[in-house]
Phi, psi and omega in degrees: 000159181295138188333355180279152179276120179293144170287138194258313195214141167247102187274035176300135181300134178270156181295338190236025170101337180243120181296156173295144175254118177253127179233143168271111181240182178232139168270131179271115181261338178184189183303318182238012182244128181223151180234129179289139182224144174258128181240134178238120180254134182228146179229132177242116182296347175282346177226063193284355179281343185232159172242136174270128177235121179251129182250129182229123174264137179304132182058027180230185183282161171265135177234128182250128176237146169253123187238137177302129182299316181293324176303313179297316183297313182289328181292344177288338188240335184203170175301137184212141176091157176217162177073233189287333185234123178220146182214145177201156175295150176281160178279357181265017180300138174251143184232138173289311179208169188310125174079359182244105181292146175268189184295348181259004179298137179230166177224153176263134174239122178247129176242134181223146173209125183060235182262007182251135177222150177226139179245128183236146173251122184246145172284128185290311188302313181290326179293316180297317181295319180294316179295324176301321177297322180292321180290331175293324180285315179226097184299152176302138181087352180247009185300326184257008184297332184266004183284131174274093188294328178296313181292318180297315178299313178303314183298317179296315179295320177297320180292325179292316180295322180295325183280348184284000000 
C-alpha cells in the first residue's frame, strides 16, 4: 500500500463474540492512482461460512459484500476464489524470514459484478489475526455442526410447496 499506515481496528464489542474489524484500505484505480476506502469486516457465528464486508468511499456509497470466510483465509497466502470474488497475496510482500510475512504484507481482493470490477489492497496481518479469532469461535469444518437439518429441510419443502 502507499506509504501510509492503515487504521487497523475498531474494537467495538460484537453481539456474537468477534469484534468488527475496521480497516483503512485502498482501491487501486491504476498504476499510480489509488482511492482510500474504509472497510468493515463482520462475522456472525450463526452464519459462519461467510464474512460480511462493507466498503465505504468518503462521500460515496456503501457497498456490502458477503465473502466466503475460507476464501479470505486462503487468499492471504495463495490465489483463492473464482468468478466474482478473488483474492491473492500481493507481489510486494516483505518478509522477515522465510515464510513469515511482516507488518507490511498485503493482499489483493478483487470484487466484480456484471461489467464493473474493483481491486483493493488489504493489510494481511490484521485481517489474518481477525480471521483466526473467527476460526477460534467456529473452527473450520464445524460451520454446519449446529444446523438443525430436519427443520431446515422442512422449511425448504414448505417454501417450495407454497411457491408451487
